[in-house]
C-alpha positions as CSV (number, residue, x, y, z in Angstrom):
1,M,1.0,-55.1,-40.8
2,A,0.1,-56.0,-37.3
3,V,-2.0,-59.1,-36.5
4,T,-4.9,-58.4,-34.1
5,D,-6.6,-60.8,-31.7
6,S,-9.8,-60.6,-33.8
7,E,-7.9,-61.7,-36.9
8,L,-6.1,-64.5,-35.1
9,A,-9.3,-65.6,-33.3
10,P,-11.4,-68.5,-34.8
11,Q,-14.2,-67.3,-37.2
12,E,-17.8,-68.4,-36.6
13,G,-18.8,-71.3,-38.8
14,V,-15.2,-72.2,-39.5
15,S,-13.9,-75.2,-37.7
16,S,-10.3,-74.7,-36.5
17,S,-8.0,-77.3,-35.3
18,P,-7.6,-77.3,-31.5
19,S,-4.1,-78.5,-31.8
20,F,-0.9,-77.1,-33.4
21,S,0.8,-78.9,-36.2
22,S,4.2,-80.1,-35.3
23,S,6.1,-78.5,-38.2
24,S,4.4,-75.1,-38.1
25,C,4.6,-75.0,-34.3
26,S,8.3,-75.9,-34.2
27,A,9.1,-73.4,-37.0
28,S,7.2,-70.5,-35.4
29,S,8.0,-71.1,-31.8
30,R,11.7,-72.1,-31.7
31,G,14.2,-69.3,-32.3
32,R,11.5,-66.7,-32.8
33,G,10.6,-64.9,-29.7
34,G,8.2,-62.5,-31.6
35,F,6.0,-65.2,-32.8
36,G,6.0,-66.9,-29.4
37,S,4.3,-63.8,-28.1
38,L,1.4,-64.0,-30.5
39,K,0.0,-67.1,-28.7
40,G,-0.2,-65.1,-25.5
41,K,-2.8,-62.7,-26.9
42,G,-5.8,-64.8,-26.1
43,T,-5.7,-67.1,-29.2
44,S,-5.4,-70.8,-28.9
45,T,-4.6,-71.6,-32.6
46,S,-1.7,-70.6,-34.9
47,G,-2.5,-68.3,-37.8
48,L,-1.0,-70.8,-40.3
49,D,-3.5,-73.4,-39.1
50,S,-6.5,-71.1,-39.6
51,Q,-9.1,-72.1,-42.3
52,N,-9.5,-68.4,-43.2
53,P,-7.1,-67.4,-46.1
54,Q,-7.1,-63.8,-45.0
55,V,-5.9,-64.8,-41.6
56,R,-3.1,-67.0,-42.9
57,M,-2.1,-64.2,-45.4
58,A,-2.0,-61.6,-42.6
59,F,-0.1,-63.9,-40.4
60,R,2.5,-64.6,-43.1
61,R,2.8,-60.9,-43.9
62,A,3.3,-60.1,-40.2
63,R,5.9,-62.8,-39.9
64,A,7.8,-61.5,-43.0
65,E,7.7,-57.9,-41.7
66,W,9.0,-59.1,-38.3
67,R,11.8,-61.1,-40.0
68,L,12.7,-58.0,-42.1
69,S,12.8,-55.8,-39.0
70,Q,15.0,-58.3,-37.2
71,A,17.4,-58.5,-40.1
72,L,17.6,-54.7,-40.3
73,K,18.1,-54.5,-36.6
74,R,21.0,-57.1,-36.8
75,Q,22.5,-55.2,-39.7
76,E,22.4,-51.9,-37.8
77,E,23.9,-53.5,-34.7
78,S,26.7,-55.1,-36.9
79,G,27.5,-51.7,-38.5
80,E,27.6,-50.0,-35.1
81,E,29.9,-52.7,-33.8
82,K,32.2,-52.3,-36.8
83,I,32.3,-48.5,-36.3
84,A,32.9,-48.9,-32.6
85,A,35.7,-51.4,-33.3
86,A,37.3,-49.0,-35.9
87,E,37.1,-46.1,-33.5
88,S,38.6,-48.2,-30.7
89,Q,41.6,-49.1,-32.9
90,R,42.4,-45.5,-33.5
91,A,45.1,-43.8,-31.5
92,P,43.8,-42.4,-28.2
93,E,45.4,-39.0,-28.9
94,Q,44.0,-38.9,-32.5
95,G,40.4,-39.2,-31.6
96,A,37.5,-39.3,-34.0
97,L,37.7,-37.1,-37.1
98,S,34.8,-34.9,-37.9
99,L,33.7,-34.0,-41.5
100,A,35.4,-30.6,-41.2
101,D,38.7,-32.2,-40.0
102,V,38.6,-34.7,-42.9
103,Q,37.9,-31.8,-45.4
104,K,40.8,-29.8,-43.9
105,F,43.1,-32.9,-44.1
106,V,42.2,-33.5,-47.8
107,E,42.7,-29.8,-48.6
108,A,46.1,-29.9,-46.9
109,E,47.1,-33.0,-48.8
110,V,46.0,-31.5,-52.1
111,S,48.0,-28.3,-51.3
112,R,51.1,-30.3,-50.4
113,L,50.8,-32.3,-53.7
114,E,50.5,-29.1,-55.7
115,E,53.6,-27.7,-53.9
116,L,55.5,-30.9,-54.7
117,K,54.4,-30.7,-58.3
118,E,55.4,-27.0,-58.6
119,E,58.8,-27.8,-57.0
120,G,59.3,-30.7,-59.4
121,W,58.5,-28.5,-62.5
122,R,60.7,-25.8,-61.1
123,K,63.7,-28.2,-60.8
124,I,63.0,-29.5,-64.3
125,R,62.9,-25.9,-65.7
126,D,66.2,-25.0,-63.9
127,L,67.9,-28.1,-65.3
128,T,66.6,-27.4,-68.8
129,E,67.9,-23.8,-68.6
130,K,71.2,-25.1,-67.3
131,L,71.5,-27.6,-70.1
132,A,70.7,-24.9,-72.7
133,S,73.3,-22.6,-71.1
134,E,75.9,-25.3,-71.2
135,R,75.1,-26.1,-74.9
136,E,75.4,-22.4,-75.7
137,E,78.8,-22.2,-73.9
138,A,80.0,-25.2,-75.8
139,A,78.9,-23.7,-79.1
140,K,80.8,-20.5,-78.2
141,R,83.9,-22.5,-77.3
142,Q,83.7,-24.3,-80.6
143,A,83.2,-21.0,-82.5
144,A,86.2,-19.5,-80.7
145,T,88.4,-22.6,-81.5
146,A,87.4,-22.4,-85.2
147,A,88.2,-18.7,-85.3
148,A,91.6,-19.3,-83.6
149,R,92.3,-22.1,-86.1
150,K,91.4,-19.8,-89.0
151,Q,93.6,-17.0,-87.7
152,S,96.4,-19.5,-87.2
153,L,96.1,-20.7,-90.8
154,Q,96.1,-17.1,-92.0
155,V,99.3,-16.4,-90.0
156,S,100.9,-19.6,-91.4
157,T,99.9,-18.6,-94.9
158,V,101.5,-15.1,-94.5
159,E,104.6,-16.7,-93.0
160,T,104.9,-19.1,-95.9
161,A,104.4,-16.3,-98.4
162,T,107.1,-14.2,-96.6
163,Q,109.5,-17.1,-96.7
164,Q,108.9,-17.6,-100.4
165,E,109.5,-13.9,-101.1
166,A,112.7,-14.0,-99.1
167,L,113.8,-17.0,-101.1
168,L,113.1,-15.2,-104.3
169,A,114.9,-12.1,-103.1
170,S,118.0,-14.1,-102.1
171,L,118.3,-15.6,-105.6
172,G,119.2,-12.2,-107.2
173,P,117.8,-9.6,-109.6
174,S,117.2,-12.2,-112.2
175,A,115.1,-14.3,-109.9
176,S,113.2,-11.1,-108.8
177,S,112.4,-10.2,-112.3
178,A,111.3,-13.7,-113.1
179,S,109.1,-13.8,-109.9
180,A,107.4,-10.7,-111.0
181,S,106.0,-12.6,-114.1
182,S,105.3,-15.8,-112.3
183,V,103.1,-16.7,-109.3
184,N,104.7,-20.1,-108.8
185,C,107.7,-20.1,-106.5
186,L,109.1,-23.3,-107.9
187,G,108.7,-22.1,-111.5
188,A,110.6,-18.9,-110.7
189,L,113.3,-20.9,-108.9
190,R,113.7,-23.2,-111.9
191,E,113.9,-20.2,-114.3
192,S,116.5,-18.5,-112.1
193,L,118.6,-21.6,-111.9
194,L,118.4,-22.1,-115.7
195,S,119.6,-18.5,-116.2
196,I,122.9,-19.1,-114.5
197,E,125.6,-20.1,-116.9
198,C,128.6,-20.6,-114.6
199,P,128.7,-24.1,-113.2
200,L,130.1,-23.0,-109.9
201,E,127.5,-20.3,-109.4
202,L,124.8,-22.8,-110.5
203,A,126.0,-25.3,-107.9
204,E,126.1,-22.7,-105.2
205,A,122.7,-21.4,-106.2
206,F,121.3,-25.0,-106.3
207,E,122.7,-25.8,-102.9
208,D,121.2,-22.5,-101.5
209,A,117.9,-23.2,-103.2
210,Q,118.0,-26.8,-101.7
211,V,118.5,-25.4,-98.2
212,K,115.7,-22.9,-98.7
213,C,113.4,-25.6,-100.0
214,Q,114.3,-27.8,-97.0
215,S,113.5,-24.9,-94.7
216,I,110.1,-24.4,-96.4
217,A,109.4,-28.1,-96.2
218,S,110.3,-28.2,-92.5
219,G,108.1,-25.2,-91.9
220,K,105.3,-26.9,-93.8
221,E,105.8,-30.1,-91.6
222,R,105.7,-28.0,-88.5
223,A,102.5,-26.3,-89.6
224,E,100.9,-29.6,-90.5
225,Q,102.0,-31.0,-87.1
226,R,100.5,-28.0,-85.4
227,L,97.3,-28.4,-87.3
228,D,97.2,-32.1,-86.4
229,E,97.7,-31.2,-82.7
230,E,95.0,-28.6,-82.9
231,A,92.7,-31.1,-84.6
232,T,93.5,-33.7,-81.9
233,L,92.9,-31.1,-79.2
234,R,89.7,-30.0,-80.8
235,E,88.5,-33.6,-81.1
236,A,89.3,-34.3,-77.5
237,L,87.5,-31.1,-76.4
238,F,84.5,-32.1,-78.5
239,V,84.5,-35.6,-77.1
240,S,84.8,-34.2,-73.5
241,T,82.0,-31.8,-74.2
242,L,79.8,-34.6,-75.5
243,D,80.6,-36.7,-72.4
244,D,79.7,-33.8,-70.1
245,Q,76.5,-33.2,-72.0
246,R,75.7,-37.0,-71.9
247,D,76.3,-37.1,-68.1
248,E,74.2,-34.0,-67.6
249,V,71.3,-35.3,-69.8
250,T,71.5,-38.7,-67.9
251,R,71.3,-36.8,-64.6
252,L,68.4,-34.7,-65.9
253,L,66.5,-37.8,-67.0
254,G,67.1,-39.4,-63.7
255,L,65.8,-36.4,-61.8
256,M,62.8,-36.2,-64.1
257,R,62.1,-39.9,-63.6
258,E,62.3,-39.5,-59.8
259,Q,60.0,-36.5,-59.9
260,Y,57.5,-38.4,-62.1
261,Q,57.6,-41.4,-59.8
262,Q,57.2,-39.2,-56.7
263,L,54.2,-37.4,-58.3
264,H,52.7,-40.7,-59.4
265,N,53.0,-42.2,-55.9
266,E,51.6,-39.0,-54.3
267,Y,48.5,-39.0,-56.6
268,Q,47.9,-42.7,-56.1
């Protein structure tokens, strides 16, 4: 609201002070160029010293509006100075970015982050497929080892049975007839030895049976040793496979952790 000369002029019948008060004059004249110009409009008194309440109210309103306009002006000037300072700090070759440039930059960054995310998931899928393939290969190797062991046990059983049959055949017809009625090799051997009446023949048969039994025992020991070696080899292979899988899982977890940290840093 502007203050006119008629509003600031003394009213008829209202006595006005011919002099300015020291406090109002000093507050309205020092540091405020706008209110210093109000006294140059043909008025000899300040609006605050007027006896008319409407004049004083209008003067206060005008002073408040003027202060508000000055504050807004200073704020705009400060904002323009900050923008100019920020623009001056930019690289000369970079220049000011327009809204379209900013939008393109944001779209490019989003696209790059999407590509990084897809690449990270692709690596994780590849590592997962590789780990599954290695587990399948390890399972196949274990199955092949178990099948080979089973076949070896079958062959060893056949060899033992052949040796028992050869032992029974070497003991003579009586032992063969006794073996036909008994499934226990030792029982048949005992019966064949008891059927011999001549001491010399019994001693020879006993020595021969002892040699055959030692041969069977040594064959059994060799079979047990071979089984122990196979078990040790299988255990070592199993431990080695577990170690390889542990290393692979550790490496996979490390890569997944790196991918997660990279994506986390990118989206921050």
